[in-house]
C-alpha positions in Angstrom: -0.2 -0.3 -0.2 2.8 2.6 0.8 4.7 1.5 -2.3 1.8 2.1 -4.5 0.8 5.8 -2.6 4.7 6.5 -2.9 4.5 5.8 -7.1 1.6 7.8 -7.4 2.8 10.8 -5.4 5.6 10.7 -7.9 3.2 10.4 -10.7 1.7 13.2 -9.3 5.1 15.4 -8.9 6.1 14.6 -12.3 2.7 15.4 -13.9 3.4 19.0 -11.8 7.4 19.7 -13.2 5.4 18.8 -17.0 2.8 21.3 -16.4 6.1 24.0 -14.9 8.7 23.2 -18.3 5.2 23.6 -20.3 4.8 27.4 -18.8 8.6 28.1 -18.9 8.1 27.4 -22.4 5.5 29.5 -23.6 6.7 32.5 -20.8 10.2 32.3 -23.1 7.9 33.2 -26.1 6.3 36.1 -24.4 10.1 37.8 -25.3 10.3 39.2 -21.7 13.9 37.5 -20.6 15.2 39.1 -23.4 14.9 42.6 -21.8 18.2 43.8 -20.0 16.0 45.7 -17.2 14.3 42.3 -16.5 17.6 40.2 -16.5 18.7 42.9 -14.4 15.6 43.5 -12.2 15.8 39.3 -11.3 19.7 38.7 -11.0 19.2 41.9 -8.2 16.6 39.7 -6.5 18.6 36.5 -6.5 21.5 38.5 -4.5 18.8 40.2 -2.0 17.4 36.7 -1.8 20.3 35.4 -0.8 21.4 37.3 1.6 18.2 37.2 3.2 18.3 34.4 3.5 21.8 33.8 4.7 21.9 32.5 8.2 19.4 29.5 6.8 22.0 28.9 4.1 24.7 28.4 6.9 22.1 26.3 9.1 21.6 24.0 6.1 25.1 23.0 4.9 26.2 22.8 9.0 23.9 19.9 9.1 24.9 18.3 6.0 28.9 19.0 6.3 29.3 20.8 9.5 30.9 22.9 7.2 31.7 26.8 9.1 30.0 29.9 7.8 33.9 31.7 6.9 34.4 28.2 4.6 30.4 28.5 3.1 30.7 32.2 2.1 34.4 32.1 0.7 33.8 28.9 -1.1 30.1 29.6 -1.7 28.0 32.5 -0.9 30.7 34.7 -2.2 31.2 33.3 -5.8 27.6 33.9 -6.3 27.4 37.0 -5.2 30.6 38.2 -7.4 28.7 36.3 -10.4 25.7 38.5 -10.1 28.2 41.7 -10.1 29.8 40.5 -12.8 26.6 40.3 -15.0 24.8 43.5 -13.8 28.2 45.5 -14.6 28.8 44.0 -17.6 25.2 42.8 -19.1 24.8 45.4 -21.3 28.4 44.8 -24.1 28.0 40.7 -23.4 24.4 41.5 -24.6 25.4 43.9 -27.2 25.4 42.9 -30.9 29.3 41.9 -32.0 30.3 44.2 -35.3 32.3 41.8 -37.8 34.2 42.1 -41.0 31.9 41.4 -43.9 34.1 39.4 -46.7 34.7 41.3 -50.4 31.7 38.9 -51.8 29.3 40.0 -49.6 28.9 43.7 -49.9 27.7 46.1 -49.9 26.6 44.4 -46.0 26.7 44.6 -42.4 28.1 41.4 -40.4 27.1 40.8 -36.8 27.0 38.4 -34.1 23.6 38.2 -32.0 24.2 36.2 -28.8 20.3 35.1 -28.0 19.0 33.3 -24.8 18.4 29.6 -25.3 15.5 28.8 -24.0 14.6 26.7 -20.9 17.0 25.2 -19.1 18.3 22.5 -16.7 20.3 22.4 -14.4 21.3 20.0 -12.5 23.6 20.8 -9.5 26.2 18.8 -7.2 26.3 18.0 -3.7 29.9 19.0 -2.5 29.9 23.0 -3.0 25.9 22.7 -2.9 25.7 26.3 -2.8 27.7 27.3 -5.8 27.5 24.7 -8.0 23.6 24.7 -8.2 23.1 28.8 -7.9 26.3 30.2 -9.9 25.3 28.3 -13.3 21.4 29.9 -12.6 22.7 33.2 -12.3 24.9 32.8 -16.0 21.4 31.5 -17.3 19.1 33.9 -16.3 22.4 36.5 -17.0 21.8 35.7 -20.8 18.1 35.5 -20.9 16.7 32.1 -20.3 14.3 30.5 -17.9 15.3 27.9 -15.3 15.0 24.9 -13.1 17.1 24.0 -11.4 17.5 20.1 -9.7 20.0 20.7 -6.5 21.8 17.5 -5.3 19.4 15.0 -3.1 22.7 14.0 -1.6 23.3 17.2 0.4 19.5 17.4 1.7 19.3 19.9 3.5 20.9 22.6 1.1 18.7 20.9 -1.4 15.3 21.7 1.0 16.7 25.5 1.8 17.6 26.6 -1.9 14.1 24.8 -3.0 12.5 27.1 -0.7 14.5 30.6 -1.0 14.1 30.0 -4.7 10.2 28.7 -5.0 9.2 30.8 -2.7 10.4 34.3 -4.3 10.2 33.2 -8.1 7.8 32.9 -10.4 7.4 29.2 -11.4 7.3 29.8 -15.2 10.5 31.8 -15.1 12.6 29.7 -12.3 11.9 26.6 -10.3 13.6 24.8 -8.1 12.8 20.8 -8.6 13.2 18.6 -5.4 14.4 15.1 -5.8 16.5 12.0 -6.1 17.7 9.5 -8.7 13.9 8.5 -9.7 13.3 12.6 -10.5 16.1 12.9 -12.3 15.7 10.4 -14.2 12.0 11.7 -15.3 13.5 15.1 -15.6 15.5 13.8 -18.3 12.9 12.5 -20.3 11.6 16.0 -20.8 12.8 18.3 -23.7 15.2 21.3 -22.8 17.4 23.6 -24.5 20.0 23.2 -22.5 21.2 20.6 -19.9 23.9 22.0 -17.5 25.3 18.9 -14.8 28.0 18.8 -12.0 29.3 15.7 -11.2 31.1 13.0 -11.9 32.2 11.1 -15.1 30.0 8.1 -14.6 26.4 10.4 -13.7 27.6 12.7 -16.7 27.8 9.7 -19.5 24.1 9.2 -18.4 23.2 12.6 -18.5 24.8 12.6 -22.0 22.9 9.7 -23.3 19.5 11.1 -22.3 20.4 14.6 -23.7 21.5 12.9 -26.9 17.9 11.3 -27.5 16.8 15.1 -27.9 19.5 16.5 -29.8 19.4 19.0 -26.7 23.1 20.5 -26.1 25.5 20.1 -22.9 27.2 21.7 -20.5 29.3 19.2 -18.0 31.3 19.8 -15.8 33.1 16.5 -14.1 36.1 15.3 -12.6 39.3 13.2 -12.5 42.8 12.8 -11.1 44.0 16.0 -11.3 47.7 16.0 -10.4 50.5 18.3 -8.8 53.9 18.4 -9.5 56.4 19.2 -7.2 60.2 19.6 -8.5 63.4 20.8 -6.7 63.2 24.1 -8.5 60.0 25.1 -5.9 59.7 27.2 -3.2 59.2 23.8 -1.3 57.6 25.9 1.8 54.6 28.2 -0.7 54.2 24.9 -2.7 53.3 23.0 0.8 51.2 25.9 2.6 49.0 26.4 -1.0 48.7 22.4 -1.2 47.4 21.8 2.1 45.0 23.9 1.8 43.6 23.2 -1.1 44.1 19.4 -0.7 42.1 19.2 2.1 39.6 22.6 1.9 35.9 20.5 2.5 38.1 17.4 3.7 39.2 16.8 -0.3 35.3 16.7 -1.4 36.7 19.6 -4.1 36.4 18.5 -7.8 39.7 20.7 -8.2 41.7 20.0 -5.2 45.2 18.3 -6.4 44.1 14.4 -6.1 48.0 13.2 -6.1 50.9 14.8 -5.6 54.1 13.4 -8.0 57.3 15.4 -5.9 61.0 15.2 -7.3 62.5 12.4 -5.2 65.0 14.7 -3.8 63.3 17.1 -2.2 60.5 14.7 -1.1 61.0 14.4 2.7 61.9 17.3 3.0 58.1 18.1 1.6 56.6 15.7 3.4 57.5 17.7 6.5 56.3 21.1 5.6 52.9 18.7 4.6 52.6 17.5 8.3 53.7 21.1 9.3 50.9 23.2 7.5 47.9 20.1 8.2 48.6 20.8 12.1 49.2 24.3 12.2 45.8 24.4 10.1 44.1 22.4 12.8 42.6 19.9 10.2 41.3 17.9 12.4 37.9 15.9 14.0 36.2 18.0 15.5 37.5 21.6 14.3 35.6 24.6 12.5 38.5 24.5 10.2 37.8 21.3 8.6 34.5 19.2 7.2 33.0 16.2 7.7 32.5 13.4 4.6 29.2 14.2 3.2 27.4 10.0 3.8 28.2 6.5 4.9 28.8 5.8 1.5 31.6 8.2 0.6 33.2 7.3 4.0 33.2 3.7 3.4 34.8 4.5 -0.5 37.6 6.5 1.2 38.8 4.2 4.2 38.9 1.3 1.5 41.5 3.0 0.0 43.9 4.1 3.3 46.6 1.4 2.8 47.7 1.4 6.7 51.1 0.2 5.5 51.7 3.4 3.1 50.4 6.0 5.4 52.9 9.2 6.3 50.5 10.9 8.2 46.6 11.0 9.3 44.4 7.5 9.0 42.4 7.8 12.2 38.2 8.1 11.1 35.5 8.1 12.8 32.6 6.3 11.4 29.7 7.8 13.9 31.1 11.5 13.2 32.0 11.1 9.5 35.4 12.3 10.2 38.6 11.3 8.1 42.2 12.6 9.0 43.8 14.1 6.5 45.9 11.3 5.7 49.4 11.6 3.4 50.3 7.9 1.5 54.0 7.7 0.4 55.8 4.8 -1.3 52.6 5.0 -3.9 52.7 3.7 -7.8 50.2 3.8 -10.2 48.3 0.4 -10.0 47.5 1.4 -6.4 44.1 1.0 -5.9 44.0 5.0 -4.5 45.5 5.6 -8.2 42.5 4.2 -10.0 39.7 6.8 -9.9 39.2 10.5 -8.2 39.6 10.2 -4.9 37.4 13.1 -3.7 38.3 13.1 -0.2 41.1 14.2 2.4 44.0 11.1 1.1 46.6 12.5 -0.5 48.6 10.3 -2.5 52.8 10.7 -2.9 54.1 9.6 -6.0 58.5 10.4 -6.3 60.2 10.8 -9.3 63.7 11.5 -11.0 62.8 12.7 -14.3 60.1 16.0 -15.0 59.5 14.7 -19.0 58.8 11.3 -18.0 56.5 12.3 -15.4 54.9 14.4 -17.6 54.5 11.3 -20.2 53.0 9.0 -17.5 50.2 11.7 -16.9 49.7 11.9 -20.6 48.7 8.4 -20.7 46.1 8.6 -18.1 42.8 10.3 -18.6 42.3 14.5 -18.9 42.1 15.6 -15.7 40.3 18.7 -14.9 42.9 20.8 -13.5 46.6 20.1 -13.0 49.3 22.4 -11.2 53.0 23.0 -11.0 55.2 24.3 -8.7 58.2 25.1 -9.8 61.3 28.7 -10.3 62.2 26.9 -13.6 60.8 28.8 -16.4 61.6 25.5 -18.5 59.8 23.3 -16.9 57.1 25.9 -16.5 56.7 25.5 -20.5 56.7 22.0 -20.8 53.8 21.7 -18.3 51.6 24.1 -20.1 52.2 22.9 -23.9 53.2 19.6 -23.7 49.7 18.3 -21.1 46.5 19.1 -22.0 43.9 19.6 -18.8 40.4 22.1 -18.2 42.4 24.8 -16.3 45.1 24.9 -14.0 47.7 26.9 -11.9 51.2 27.4 -11.6 53.0 28.0 -8.5 49.3 27.7 -6.9 46.3 25.6 -6.7 42.6 26.1 -7.8 42.9 29.7 -7.4 41.9 29.5 -11.5 38.3 29.7 -10.5 38.5 32.7 -8.5 38.9 34.8 -12.1 35.7 35.7 -13.6 38.0 36.5 -16.9 39.2 32.6 -17.2 36.7 29.9 -18.1 36.3 26.9 -16.2 35.6 23.7 -17.6 37.3 20.3 -18.5 38.7 18.3 -21.4 37.8 14.9 -22.4 36.8 12.5 -19.6 36.5 15.7 -17.3 34.2 17.8 -19.0 32.5 19.2 -22.2 32.1 23.4 -22.2 32.9 26.2 -20.3 31.6 28.7 -17.9 32.3 31.6 -15.3 32.2 35.3 -16.7 31.4 35.9 -20.1 32.2 32.5 -21.0 29.2 30.9 -18.7 27.0 34.3 -20.8 27.9 32.4 -24.5 27.4 28.7 -22.5 23.6 29.8 -21.9 23.2 31.9 -25.4 23.3 31.2 -28.8 25.5 33.1 -31.3 23.5 33.7 -34.5 24.8 34.8 -37.0 23.1 37.8 -39.1 24.1 39.6 -42.5 22.5 42.7 -43.9 22.7 43.4 -47.3 22.2 46.4 -49.0 19.5 46.7 -52.0 21.6 48.4 -54.7 25.2 48.3 -55.8 25.2 44.4 -56.4 27.6 42.4 -59.2 25.8 39.8 -61.4 28.5 37.4 -61.0 26.6 34.9 -58.8 23.4 34.8 -61.1 22.3 32.2 -64.0 23.7 32.2 -67.0 27.3 31.1 -65.7 30.3 31.1 -67.8 33.8 30.8 -67.6 34.4 34.4 -67.0 32.5 34.3 -64.5 33.6 31.5 -62.8 37.5 33.2 -63.3 36.0 36.1 -61.7 34.9 34.1 -58.7 38.1 32.2 -59.0 40.3 35.7 -58.5 38.0 35.9 -54.8 39.4 32.7 -53.3 
């Protein structure tokens, strides 16, 4: 009886979302979202709603992760607010048709590229940074003039409910709507026709999204992950490298798609560098029950991570608390490419270290694996920097830092190959949710008769001169 009631409720819920999708398509046809004043009004409203509900957002994420206000603001809310500020300041120039050169065969004419919104967008968010990775794409999509349905991740249940509440209580559903649910709801949602799907999550789920989108020829942006390396050579400033890597790796307990997944350390400096890593883990107080440190999202991920800790290879850490879902920052040494911890993205506070002696050979080893979402190099050697930039393919990265490329709205954020399709942030987000429409406007006088029949050898020779 309970199962039947659940199925009926699901059916009713799906009928409701079908209706909302239809309403959004109809609302988009009214052309209201193309108005820049309309877009700015709702971007400002979203900013105000976030600020008015800041404490609710803090409380929800604390229940899911034990995440502090400081980390929530700096790694989540500030990103969204900065995105809104960027689009409010730049929307006019981003939306303005771009003049391009008109070639000789189209004279006398004018050529423009016009950015137009795609229409009805589905955004599927991720659980590890639930606010940033759901709301930042919304900001870009609304700035580009679209209607949106967002499906926050159900894994971070409290933050999902908080986003559903603040969005659905403050925005018309025919324009912006948050859809609550899990795998079954998402599966049904993907059967509907959207004008764009934007997904952030694992490569495994990304393939499912891509396959579902293909049935409707729906374009997708996939922000996925991968094993992002950090290379430390003997030419690096080891102190700075250790400090920045410890921060980037253990922020959010390693549950960050662009965190350094593993280290490649030149053998001659490895022992010295390992001690520096230990020092900064202790100095930053990344420990169980510290407000500086976050717990693992759920038992499933906790069990997966603890199985990756080979007790014989622990250099530092290794302790855990299953009841509280905490895993101590853990460094593993004497690791090789065949170890379990090196087979898939770790997505947790475990840091394998592999030593190397030849910089060129270690780049070749990275090339043998899937292209990562991020890659990092620590060195002062200009030749090593050039080799890193020119030889490796990755979504984005840093030299002498980690993760901070995300904080520059003038840089695109996205993957390549197995780590994703497409990008966003700043103008790149606007373009992701826009169609670049080509428009040629021709004069009605002064046209040569060369392209019209009857054809002749003389006409053909003139055409060849234009090539």
